[in-house]
C-alpha positions, 0 to 999 in steps of 0.5 A, spaced: 290 714 278 293 719 282 296 715 287 298 710 283 302 715 279 305 718 285 307 711 287 310 710 281 314 716 281 317 714 288 319 708 285 323 711 279 326 716 284 329 711 289 331 706 283 335 711 279 342 710 280 343 718 281 339 717 287 342 711 290 349 715 289 346 721 293 343 717 299 350 713 300 353 720 301 350 720 308 356 720 313 356 715 318 359 718 325 361 714 331 362 718 337 364 716 345 361 720 351 354 723 350 356 731 350 360 730 344 355 725 341 350 731 342 354 736 339 356 732 333 348 731 332 347 739 333 352 740 327 351 735 323 343 734 323 339 730 318 346 730 314 349 725 318 347 718 322 350 718 329 352 713 334 354 714 341 358 708 343 358 710 351 351 710 354 348 715 357 349 715 365 355 710 364 362 711 367 366 713 361 373 712 365 371 705 366 367 703 360 369 697 355 366 697 348 362 691 347 362 687 340 356 691 337 361 697 338 366 694 333 361 694 328 359 701 329 366 703 329 368 699 322 362 702 319 364 709 321 366 715 316 369 719 322 370 717 329 370 723 334 373 722 341 375 726 347 382 724 347 387 725 353 386 718 355 379 718 356 377 712 352 383 708 351 379 701 350 374 704 345 380 708 341 384 701 341 378 697 338 377 703 333 384 703 331 383 695 329 377 695 326 376 702 322 376 703 315 383 705 312 381 712 311 377 714 317 380 719 322 379 718 329 379 725 331 381 727 338 377 733 340 381 735 347 388 734 344 386 738 338 383 743 343 388 744 348 396 744 348 399 739 352 402 745 357 395 747 359 393 740 361 391 739 368 393 734 373 390 733 380 388 729 385 383 724 381 388 725 375 395 725 378 401 727 373 405 721 375 400 716 372 401 720 366 393 721 364 391 728 364 384 731 367 380 730 360 374 734 362 374 740 357 367 740 355 364 744 362 369 750 360 364 752 354 370 756 351 373 749 350 366 746 348 366 751 342 372 749 340 370 742 339 364 745 335 369 748 330 373 742 329 367 738 328 364 743 323 371 743 319 371 735 319 364 734 317 365 739 311 372 736 309 368 729 308 362 732 305 364 738 302 357 738 298 354 740 304 359 745 307 355 751 308 349 747 311 354 744 317 357 752 317 350 754 318 348 749 323 355 750 327 354 758 327 347 757 330 349 752 335 355 756 337 351 762 338 347 758 343 354 756 347 356 763 347 349 764 351 350 759 355 357 761 357 355 768 358 349 765 363 354 761 367 358 768 368 352 771 371 350 765 375 357 765 378 356 772 380 350 771 384 354 766 389 357 770 394 364 771 393 366 767 399 362 761 397 365 760 390 369 754 392 368 747 389 368 740 392 366 734 388 366 727 388 369 726 381 374 732 378 370 734 372 370 741 373 378 743 373 377 747 366 370 750 368 373 753 375 378 757 373 374 760 367 368 762 371 372 764 377 371 758 382 376 755 386 377 747 386 378 745 393 378 738 393 376 732 389 374 726 393 375 720 388 382 718 388 385 716 381 384 709 382 376 710 382 375 707 388 373 710 395 378 715 399 382 712 405 381 714 412 386 719 412 384 723 406 377 723 409 379 726 415 383 732 411 377 733 407 373 734 413 378 739 416 378 743 410 371 744 409 370 746 416 376 751 415 374 754 409 366 754 411 364 751 405 356 750 405 355 744 400 359 739 397 357 735 390 356 728 388 354 725 381 349 720 380 354 716 376 359 716 382 354 714 388 358 714 394 356 713 401 363 717 403 360 723 401 354 723 405 359 721 411 363 727 409 357 732 409 355 729 415 361 730 419 363 737 416 356 740 416 356 741 409 350 740 405 351 734 400 348 735 393 349 729 389 346 731 382 351 734 378 353 731 371 359 731 368 357 727 362 350 724 363 345 728 359 338 730 363 331 727 361 327 731 356 325 737 356 333 739 357 336 733 354 342 736 351 349 738 353 347 745 354 341 742 358 346 738 362 350 745 363 344 749 365 342 744 370 349 744 373 350 751 374 343 752 377 344 746 382 351 749 384 348 756 384 342 754 389 347 750 393 352 755 394 347 761 396 346 764 389 340 764 384 338 758 382 334 761 376 340 765 373 340 760 367 333 759 366 333 763 359 338 759 356 336 755 350 337 748 351 333 745 345 337 741 339 337 742 332 332 737 330 327 738 336 
């Protein structure tokens, strides 16, 4: 009898128009790259449904959306993208299929004024596309979190306090990560605080934390560098006595192995600019903890320097 009463009560509740109206208030959010998806998930929590368009481990620069992504974008109440020309095909599709009132929030464009955009070997100014990788600079990632919090609250003011509380907790974790990165760089001998990466993902990271970008191997065409560029980079590594160069699992390159072999530097191919690691560190913060541990160890610092950082997600 008690069980039948409970089932009847549940039936009455879910068929109540007020309940149905409340259930419909869940925000449907579309995102692009995994770090942004993860930040949104941590601030929205159970109040939102999040669908990331760019799969984990996929090159976000060359990603092309598929037909199912059009449905996701069409149903979204908010679309969060990085911007700064990173996801042009996805944004173009979103502009065609999105609902009239759905904003496309370009987080990077709202975070950094145009006169602070970086152009470099992989992103030359003459191509017109700036380096879009702001999120490895944790101060800028915190700004992403604040923009996301405000957008969610604007579209769902009834739960603004919950979004604010989630954001406050998450930003505290980011601040802990930020302090840990400074401490980790401090364990690296000053002469070794130099980065050569395949893809130039750390243009905004390096100046914040006291590192110098020496070169990026991958040219703006996202192909392999030519022989002249390779020779120049090898000479530079030898001249500056750089102990390690860094690749990425998303951008496998035999050229990096050749450069390491001929220059005498160690080749480390485990850095990630937007691929989240597997559990237990499956989060943006976990990705950055892994990155800084890898950098520190390869450049003569303390690999355990960020092991105390909380890498958990809101719903873990």
